[in-house]
C-alpha positions in Angstrom: 8.4 -5.6 -36.3 8.3 -8.4 -34.1 5.2 -11.0 -35.0 2.0 -10.5 -32.8 -1.3 -12.5 -32.6 -3.6 -11.4 -35.2 -5.9 -9.7 -32.5 -3.0 -7.9 -30.9 -1.6 -6.8 -34.3 -5.2 -5.5 -34.9 -5.4 -3.8 -31.6 -2.1 -2.0 -32.5 -3.6 -0.7 -35.6 -6.5 0.4 -34.1 -4.6 2.3 -31.6 -2.1 3.7 -34.2 -5.0 5.2 -36.4 -6.5 6.7 -33.1 -3.3 8.3 -31.8 -2.4 9.4 -35.3 -5.9 11.2 -35.5 -6.2 12.3 -32.1 -2.8 13.4 -30.8 -0.4 14.2 -33.5 -1.3 17.6 -34.5 -0.8 19.1 -31.2 1.9 17.1 -29.5 4.5 20.1 -30.4 1.9 22.3 -28.5 2.2 20.8 -25.3 5.8 20.9 -25.1 6.0 24.4 -26.5 3.3 25.7 -24.0 4.5 23.5 -21.3 0.9 22.7 -20.8 -1.0 19.5 -19.5 -3.0 18.1 -22.1 -6.1 18.1 -20.5 -8.4 17.6 -23.5 -6.3 14.2 -24.6 -7.0 12.8 -21.1 -10.4 13.7 -21.2 -10.6 11.8 -24.6 -8.9 8.8 -23.1 -11.2 8.6 -20.0 -14.0 9.0 -22.4 -12.9 6.2 -24.7 -12.1 4.0 -21.6 -8.4 3.8 -22.2 -7.6 5.1 -18.7 -9.1 2.0 -17.5 -7.2 -0.3 -19.7 -5.7 -2.9 -17.2 -8.1 -1.9 -14.2 -10.4 -5.0 -13.6 -13.7 -5.5 -15.1 -15.4 -5.4 -11.8 -14.1 -2.0 -11.2 -15.1 -0.2 -14.4 -12.1 -1.1 -16.6 -11.1 -3.6 -19.5 -9.0 -5.9 -17.6 -6.4 -6.0 -20.6 -3.1 -8.1 -20.4 0.1 -6.5 -19.9 1.3 -7.3 -23.3 -2.1 -5.4 -24.5 -1.2 -2.3 -22.3 2.5 -2.2 -23.7 1.4 -2.0 -27.4 -1.1 0.7 -26.6 1.5 2.8 -24.6 4.2 2.3 -27.6 1.6 3.4 -30.2 0.7 6.3 -28.3 4.3 7.4 -27.7 5.0 7.1 -31.3 3.3 10.4 -31.9 3.0 12.2 -28.5 5.2 11.6 -25.6 3.4 13.7 -23.2 0.0 12.2 -23.7 2.0 8.6 -23.6 3.1 9.9 -20.0 -0.7 10.4 -19.2 -1.4 6.5 -20.2 1.6 5.3 -18.3 0.4 7.0 -15.2 -3.2 5.4 -15.7 -2.1 2.0 -16.7 1.2 1.4 -14.6 1.2 3.8 -12.0 -1.2 3.9 -9.0 -4.2 2.2 -10.2 -2.1 -1.0 -10.7 -0.6 -0.6 -7.2 -4.1 -0.1 -5.7 -5.4 -3.4 -7.6 -2.3 -5.1 -5.8 -2.3 -3.5 -2.1 -5.8 -2.1 -1.7 -8.6 -3.9 0.2 -11.8 -4.6 -1.8 -13.5 -1.6 -0.1 -10.6 0.7 -1.2 -10.5 -0.6 -4.7 -14.2 -0.1 -5.3 -13.9 3.5 -3.7 -11.1 4.7 -6.0 -10.9 2.3 -9.1 -14.0 2.9 -10.9 -13.3 7.0 -10.7 -9.9 6.4 -12.1 -11.5 4.9 -15.2 -13.8 7.6 -15.6 -11.0 10.1 -14.9 -13.0 11.8 -12.0 -9.5 10.8 -10.1 -6.1 11.2 -11.3 -3.9 9.6 -9.0 -0.1 10.1 -8.9 2.5 8.6 -7.0 5.2 9.7 -4.4 8.2 7.6 -4.1 11.4 9.5 -4.5 12.5 11.9 -2.1 15.6 14.9 -2.5 17.8 12.6 -0.5 16.4 9.1 -1.5 16.2 8.9 -5.3 17.5 5.6 -6.5 18.3 4.5 -3.1 14.5 4.5 -1.9 15.3 2.5 1.0 16.7 5.6 2.5 13.5 7.3 2.4 12.6 9.3 5.6 8.7 10.4 5.0 7.1 8.8 8.0 3.7 7.5 8.8 2.9 7.4 12.9 -0.3 6.0 14.4 -2.3 8.2 16.3 -5.9 6.9 17.2 -7.9 6.3 13.9 -5.5 8.1 12.0 -1.9 8.0 10.7 0.3 11.3 10.9 2.3 11.6 7.7 5.2 13.8 8.0 8.1 14.5 5.1 8.7 15.4 1.6 8.7 13.8 -1.9 10.3 14.9 -5.0 9.8 14.4 -8.7 6.1 13.6 -8.5 4.7 13.4 -12.1 1.3 15.2 -12.2 1.3 15.8 -8.6 -0.2 19.4 -9.1 -3.2 18.1 -10.6 -3.7 15.1 -8.9 -6.8 14.6 -6.9 -4.7 11.8 -4.8 -1.3 11.0 -4.2 -0.2 7.2 -3.3 2.4 7.9 -1.1 5.2 5.3 0.2 6.6 6.3 3.8 8.2 4.6 6.6 6.1 3.1 9.3 7.9 3.0 12.7 11.5 3.3 13.6 13.4 1.3 11.4 15.9 1.8 8.3 16.4 0.1 5.0 13.9 -1.8 3.3 12.1 -2.6 6.8 8.6 -0.7 7.4 7.8 0.8 4.2 4.5 0.9 3.5 1.7 2.9 1.2 -1.3 5.2 1.9 -3.5 7.5 0.1 -3.7 11.0 0.8 -6.3 13.5 -0.9 -6.0 17.0 -2.2 -6.7 19.5 0.3 -5.9 17.8 3.3 -4.4 20.2 6.0 -0.8 20.3 6.1 -0.2 19.0 2.5 1.2 21.4 0.2 2.6 21.1 -3.5 5.6 23.1 -5.3 5.5 24.7 -8.5 6.0 22.7 -11.4 9.9 22.0 -12.2 11.0 23.3 -15.3 12.2 20.2 -17.4 14.1 19.2 -20.5 11.7 16.9 -21.8 8.5 15.8 -21.1 7.2 19.2 -20.5 3.5 18.8 -20.7 3.7 16.7 -17.8 5.1 18.4 -15.3 6.7 17.2 -12.0 6.4 18.7 -8.5 7.6 18.5 -5.0 5.2 17.5 -2.1 5.3 18.6 1.2 3.5 16.8 4.1 3.2 18.8 7.6 1.8 16.4 10.3 -1.1 15.3 7.8 -3.8 13.2 9.4 -4.7 10.1 7.3 -7.7 8.2 8.3 -6.7 4.5 8.9 -9.2 3.4 6.0 -6.6 5.3 3.3 -3.8 3.1 4.5 -3.3 0.6 1.7 -0.2 -1.3 3.5 1.2 -0.7 6.8 5.0 -1.4 6.8 6.3 -4.0 9.5 9.4 -2.4 11.0 10.7 -5.9 11.6 10.4 -7.2 8.2 11.1 -6.4 4.3 8.0 -8.3 3.2 5.9 -5.2 2.4 8.6 -3.4 0.7 9.0 -6.3 -1.6 5.6 -6.4 -2.2 5.4 -2.8 -3.0 8.4 -3.2 -5.4 6.7 -5.8 -7.1 4.4 -3.1 -8.8 7.5 -1.8 -10.7 7.8 -4.6 -13.1 4.8 -3.3 -15.2 6.0 0.4 -14.8 9.5 -0.4 -16.1 7.9 -2.3 -19.1 5.7 0.7 -19.7 8.7 2.7 -19.8 10.4 0.6 -22.2 7.3 0.2 -24.4 7.3 4.3 -24.4 11.0 4.3 -25.4 9.9 1.8 -28.5 7.2 4.2 -29.6 9.2 7.3 -29.4 12.1 5.6 -31.4 9.7 4.2 -33.7 8.3 7.7 -34.3 11.8 9.0 -34.9 12.6 6.3 -37.4 9.6 6.9 -39.3 10.3 10.5 -39.3 14.0 10.2 -40.5 13.1 7.3 -43.1 10.4 9.8 -44.7 12.7 12.7 -44.9 15.7 10.9 -46.3 13.5 10.0 -49.3 12.4 13.5 -49.7 15.4 15.1 -49.1 17.9 15.6 -52.2 21.7 16.4 -52.0 23.7 16.0 -55.1 21.0 15.3 -57.5 19.4 12.4 -55.6 17.7 11.6 -52.5 19.8 11.2 -49.7 18.6 7.6 -49.1 20.6 6.5 -51.8 23.9 7.5 -49.9 25.2 4.3 -47.9 25.9 6.6 -45.2 22.2 7.3 -44.6 21.2 3.4 -45.5 23.5 2.1 -42.5 22.0 4.6 -40.0 18.6 3.5 -41.0 19.4 0.0 -40.8 20.8 0.1 -37.3 18.0 2.0 -36.1 15.5 -0.6 -37.5 17.9 -3.4 -36.1 18.1 -1.7 -32.6 14.2 -1.3 -32.3 13.3 -4.9 -33.4 15.7 -6.0 -30.7 14.2 -3.7 -28.2 10.8 -5.0 -29.3 11.5 -8.6 -28.8 12.9 -7.8 -25.3 9.7 -5.8 -24.4 7.0 -8.1 -25.5 8.9 -10.9 -23.9 9.1 -9.2 -20.5 5.4 -8.1 -21.1 4.3 -11.9 -21.7 6.6 -13.9 -19.4 4.7 -13.2 -16.3 5.1 -14.6 -13.1 2.0 -14.3 -10.3 0.6 -11.6 -12.8 4.0 -9.4 -13.0 6.9 -9.4 -15.3 9.6 -11.3 -14.3 12.3 -8.5 -12.5 15.0 -9.5 -14.7 13.2 -9.4 -17.7 11.8 -6.1 -17.0 15.2 -4.7 -15.9 16.8 -5.9 -19.2 14.1 -4.4 -21.5 14.0 -1.2 -19.9 17.7 -0.9 -19.4 18.3 -1.6 -23.6 15.3 0.5 -24.4 16.6 3.6 -22.6 19.6 3.7 -24.3 18.4 2.5 -27.5 15.9 5.2 -27.8 18.7 8.0 -27.2 20.8 6.8 -30.0 17.9 6.4 -32.4 16.5 9.9 -31.6 20.0 11.5 -32.1 20.5 9.7 -35.3 17.3 10.6 -36.7 18.4 14.1 -35.9 21.5 13.9 -37.4 20.1 12.8 -40.6 17.9 15.8 -40.9 21.1 18.0 -40.6 20.7 21.3 -39.2 17.1 21.2 -39.9 16.4 18.6 -37.1 18.4 21.0 -34.8 15.4 23.7 -35.2 12.2 23.6 -33.3 10.3 23.3 -36.8 11.1 19.9 -36.8 10.1 17.2 -34.3 13.6 15.6 -33.7 14.9 18.2 -31.2 11.9 17.5 -29.1 12.1 13.6 -29.6 16.0 14.0 -28.5 15.0 16.0 -25.4 12.1 13.7 -24.3 14.1 10.5 -24.9 16.7 11.6 -22.4 14.4 11.2 -19.4 13.5 7.6 -20.0 16.9 6.4 -18.2 16.2 8.3 -15.2 12.7 7.6 -14.0 11.6 3.8 -12.7 15.1 3.1 -12.0 18.0 4.6 -13.6 20.5 2.8 -16.3 23.1 2.7 -13.5 20.6 1.0 -10.9 19.1 -1.1 -13.6 22.7 -2.6 -14.2 23.3 -3.1 -10.3 19.9 -4.8 -10.4 20.6 -7.4 -13.5 24.0 -7.9 -11.8 22.6 -8.5 -8.4 20.1 -11.1 -10.1 22.7 -12.7 -11.9 25.2 -13.4 -8.9 22.3 -13.9 -6.7 23.7 -11.3 -4.3 22.0 -8.0 -3.0 24.4 -5.7 -4.2 22.1 -2.7 -4.1 21.5 -3.1 -0.4 22.7 -0.3 1.9 25.8 -0.8 4.1 26.7 1.3 6.8 
């Protein structure tokens, strides 16, 4: 394991014990029943973990990104669905609010994020604008003291349970990255509808929904950033909030992979074939060695991205590299861990089939592995390969 400062290693051990005690026993239940772990979220709120990175002046702990990264890793090691709750609270809308919102807006929203009174989801992807988010068409048009929001969003994690949605929308007649800004819409706003949760392969305790905005009137005081139709500046500011989200995604990959490795190692010491434990066979030893090596390499990348900050955010290149490697690493490790279990790993009586399903989704959200490769290439060549060409 990559070495940490003593206080951070102490924090890791504290969170590991907490997660083992509080979340492991029912981890399979949330997946099996496709049920949101409300009791886990309530416990996280009670202990202040939902406010881990929120500044102290708004009731949070103001923890650095590296501490939040370790926290996510240890929770994901035992319960992926609970880790998704933490990711949403730590690296989702609350961080964007801290970057984009006015002091009055922060005071209005952030303290209630800490206590759990507010659950804020984020609406970015659209049916026709996934990886190409600059193709979004959801619009916010000024009308007196309000903006009129019209459009729809897809794959909104936890959107059916959220009290508010942080929505990225286009302000004004423009295309591409120009004019994209952000606003907050509250549950119950006339014209705002939410679909039934989608049936997913993994992460089934944290459902995703589609959002529909039929001329919803949003007060101006709920606009976080008005997009400038003549400039890409607002879009670049919004995109800066993706750095921590990508590092958080990679941290959850680490946790799930570590959990799969731990499970496979224990099983290989207990399972006997041909009169001895299977860990004595070189084929199993090599699998474990490869898994350890890949997790170690990934942890170094993730921790580097979490600590090598620029203006308070992970370097975009570091974050993209860390997420790309971790997204593919966790799939390899989870699959090999299942293989070590043989046919038992393929059954739902063991956690590996769930881990394999959960691992697959990491490479889709927060930038697909294909988009991340394009991003890394763009930064290497210093040319914008991801920009739209008509």
